[in-house]
C-alpha positions in Angstrom: 15.5 48.5 -12.8 13.4 45.5 -11.6 14.1 42.0 -12.7 11.8 39.1 -12.5 12.3 35.5 -13.5 9.6 33.2 -14.8 9.9 29.4 -15.4 7.2 28.2 -17.8 6.4 24.5 -18.2 3.6 22.5 -19.9 2.1 19.1 -20.2 3.5 17.6 -17.0 0.7 15.0 -16.8 1.4 14.1 -13.2 4.7 12.5 -14.2 7.1 11.5 -11.4 10.1 12.0 -13.6 9.1 15.4 -14.9 7.9 16.5 -11.5 11.3 15.6 -9.9 13.2 17.4 -12.7 10.9 20.4 -12.3 11.9 20.6 -8.6 15.5 20.5 -9.5 15.0 23.2 -12.2 13.3 25.5 -9.7 16.1 24.9 -7.1 18.7 25.7 -9.8 17.0 28.6 -11.8 15.5 30.3 -8.7 12.5 31.8 -10.6 10.1 34.3 -9.0 7.1 32.7 -10.7 6.4 29.2 -12.0 3.7 29.1 -14.7 2.2 25.8 -15.6 0.6 26.3 -19.0 -2.0 23.5 -19.1 -2.1 19.7 -18.8 -0.8 19.7 -15.3 -3.1 16.6 -14.9 -4.2 13.7 -17.0 -3.0 10.4 -18.5 -4.6 7.9 -16.0 -2.9 8.2 -12.7 -3.0 4.4 -12.4 -0.1 4.2 -14.8 3.3 3.6 -13.2 5.5 6.6 -12.9 2.7 9.0 -12.1 1.8 10.9 -8.9 -1.7 10.5 -7.5 -3.7 13.6 -8.0 -3.6 14.2 -4.2 0.1 13.8 -4.0 0.7 15.9 -7.1 -1.1 18.9 -5.7 0.9 18.7 -2.5 4.2 18.2 -4.4 3.5 21.3 -6.6 2.5 23.4 -3.6 5.8 22.6 -2.0 7.9 23.9 -4.9 10.4 26.5 -3.5 9.1 29.4 -5.5 7.2 32.5 -4.2 4.4 32.4 -6.9 2.6 29.6 -8.8 0.1 30.1 -11.6 -1.9 27.7 -13.7 -3.8 27.8 -17.0 -6.1 25.0 -18.2 -5.0 22.4 -20.8 -7.3 19.8 -22.5 -6.4 17.1 -19.9 -7.3 19.2 -16.9 -10.8 17.7 -16.5 -12.4 15.5 -14.0 -9.3 15.3 -11.7 -9.2 19.0 -11.3 -11.7 19.0 -8.4 -9.6 16.5 -6.5 -6.5 18.6 -7.3 -8.2 21.7 -5.9 -9.4 19.9 -2.7 -5.9 18.5 -2.1 -4.3 21.9 -2.4 -3.1 23.4 0.9 -5.0 26.7 0.5 -4.1 28.0 3.9 -0.4 27.8 3.1 -0.3 28.8 -0.6 -3.0 30.3 -2.8 -4.1 28.4 -5.9 -4.0 30.9 -8.8 -5.8 29.9 -12.0 -6.3 32.1 -15.0 -9.3 31.8 -17.3 -9.4 34.7 -19.6 -8.0 36.8 -16.8 -4.7 38.4 -15.8 -2.4 38.3 -12.7 0.2 40.9 -11.8 3.4 39.9 -10.1 4.9 43.2 -9.3 5.4 45.0 -12.7 4.8 41.8 -14.7 1.3 41.1 -16.0 0.5 37.6 -17.2 -2.7 37.0 -19.2 -4.0 33.5 -19.1 -6.2 32.1 -21.9 -8.9 29.4 -21.7 -8.5 26.1 -23.5 -11.0 25.1 -26.0 -10.0 21.5 -26.3 -11.5 19.0 -23.9 -14.2 19.5 -21.3 -13.7 22.7 -19.3 -16.7 22.1 -16.9 -14.7 20.9 -13.8 -12.2 23.7 -14.2 -14.8 26.5 -14.5 -16.9 25.1 -11.6 -13.9 25.4 -9.3 -12.8 28.9 -10.4 -13.7 31.9 -8.3 -16.6 34.1 -9.5 -14.1 37.0 -9.4 -10.4 37.1 -9.2 -8.0 34.3 -9.7 -7.6 32.6 -6.3 -9.4 29.3 -6.3 -11.7 28.7 -3.3 -13.4 25.6 -1.8 -16.6 27.7 -1.2 -19.1 26.6 -3.9 -21.1 29.8 -3.3 -18.1 31.9 -4.4 -17.2 29.6 -7.3 -18.3 29.0 -10.9 -17.6 30.7 -14.3 -19.1 30.6 -17.7 -17.2 29.3 -20.8 -15.4 32.0 -22.8 -15.9 32.1 -26.6 -13.1 31.6 -29.0 -13.9 35.0 -30.5 -12.1 37.2 -28.1 -13.9 40.6 -28.6 -16.2 39.9 -25.6 -13.5 39.2 -23.0 -9.9 39.9 -24.3 -10.4 43.4 -25.7 -12.1 44.8 -22.4 -9.4 43.0 -20.4 -6.6 44.6 -22.5 -8.2 48.0 -22.2 -8.3 47.7 -18.4 -4.7 46.5 -18.2 -3.2 49.0 -20.5 0.2 48.4 -22.2 1.4 46.0 -19.4 -1.2 43.5 -20.7 0.9 43.0 -23.8 3.8 41.4 -22.0 3.2 37.7 -21.6 0.2 35.5 -22.7 -0.1 31.9 -21.6 -2.3 29.7 -23.9 -2.1 26.0 -23.9 -3.2 25.7 -27.5 -0.5 27.3 -29.7 -1.5 30.4 -31.8 0.9 29.4 -34.5 1.3 26.2 -36.5 4.6 25.3 -38.3 7.3 25.3 -37.1 6.2 25.0 -33.5 2.9 23.2 -33.8 0.8 21.0 -36.1 -2.2 22.7 -37.8 -4.5 20.4 -35.9 -3.1 21.5 -32.5 -3.1 25.2 -33.4 -6.1 27.4 -32.3 -7.0 29.8 -35.1 -8.9 32.1 -32.7 -5.7 32.5 -30.7 -3.9 33.2 -34.0 -6.3 36.0 -34.8 -5.9 37.4 -31.3 -2.2 37.4 -31.4 -2.1 38.9 -34.9 -4.6 41.7 -33.9 -3.1 42.7 -30.5 0.6 41.7 -30.9 1.7 40.7 -27.4 5.4 40.6 -26.8 5.5 36.9 -26.0 3.2 33.9 -25.9 3.9 30.5 -24.3 2.0 27.4 -25.3 2.2 23.6 -25.1 -0.3 20.9 -26.2 1.8 19.8 -29.2 4.6 17.7 -27.7 6.2 16.6 -30.9 6.4 19.3 -33.6 9.0 21.6 -31.8 11.3 18.6 -31.3 10.7 17.2 -34.8 11.4 20.6 -36.4 14.2 21.5 -33.8 12.5 24.9 -33.4 11.0 26.2 -30.2 10.1 29.8 -31.1 8.7 31.7 -34.1 7.3 35.0 -35.0 3.7 36.0 -35.6 3.9 39.6 -36.8 5.9 41.4 -34.0 4.9 38.7 -31.4 7.3 35.9 -30.4 5.5 32.6 -29.9 7.2 29.8 -27.8 6.5 26.1 -27.5 9.4 24.0 -26.3 7.4 20.7 -26.7 7.3 18.3 -23.8 9.2 15.0 -23.6 8.3 11.9 -21.7 11.5 11.5 -19.8 13.4 14.9 -20.1 11.8 18.0 -18.8 11.4 20.8 -21.4 10.9 24.3 -20.1 11.8 27.9 -20.5 13.2 30.5 -18.1 12.3 34.1 -18.9 14.1 37.1 -17.4 12.1 40.4 -17.6 13.7 43.7 -16.9 11.3 46.5 -15.9 11.8 50.3 -15.5 9.4 50.5 -12.5 7.8 48.5 -9.7 4.2 49.0 -10.9 2.7 47.1 -13.9 4.4 48.2 -17.1 6.1 46.9 -20.3 9.6 45.5 -19.8 12.7 47.0 -21.4 14.1 43.7 -22.2 13.2 40.0 -22.1 15.7 37.1 -22.3 14.2 33.7 -22.9 16.2 30.5 -22.5 14.8 27.1 -23.6 15.9 23.9 -21.9 17.2 21.3 -22.5 18.3 22.8 -25.9 20.0 25.7 -24.0 19.1 28.3 -26.7 18.4 31.9 -26.1 16.1 34.5 -27.4 16.3 38.3 -26.6 13.4 40.6 -27.1 13.8 44.4 -26.9 10.3 45.8 -26.8 11.4 49.3 -27.3 12.4 48.4 -30.9 9.1 46.7 -31.5 6.4 49.0 -29.9 6.3 52.6 -30.7 
């Protein structure tokens, strides 16, 4: 059996307090992968208590974790180019998902685009192929992806096979109450999750609803949808432990999700959900 631990976090917005708590969480939890599910940037860096974009890129690149992966949030706009230029590419690859997937051993993560906010700066810095961001403009640039996923998600899932059903990262929640407000929910992602039934989705964007309802996970058919909601001062995140039967990409036999700081746990047994 192979075990992998993933720490997911959203809506950091260059916060000094949240960044320092993320560092401590990574040191304590010792994940194999840290996934930042949108809004790593934003909220005017001139405000007190925030990293400059340059310092923020260096801080995240120094996290003591083997793998880092990013998906876009609605605040990841103009400053993204500065973030990319500040990233120490020679020391650590900058992995960004945009309707694409990345395998970490047996674990396959699918990253969705974000349809809120301006995605131009993000797309312009993405590689034409693959997920490793490059500073070479000749090798960079992508088109926007439509909300209707038949043009990009279905072909991707056919290519990935069953392993592509494990973990989907989408900044905009696919489900409204109790983990998001209807205005923050993306109905196209709702349709995609309802149709393809991934084991687990992780979202952010809506900071308040999960805390107001005291609920961080809900079901959409057989899929478990997670949004722990971000706080201004206390870091909210999840640690997911995946157990796999092989070293090559495949579905896990068990997923245990712990949400912090509520310290609640969810266990998913895929064999009972998927024929």
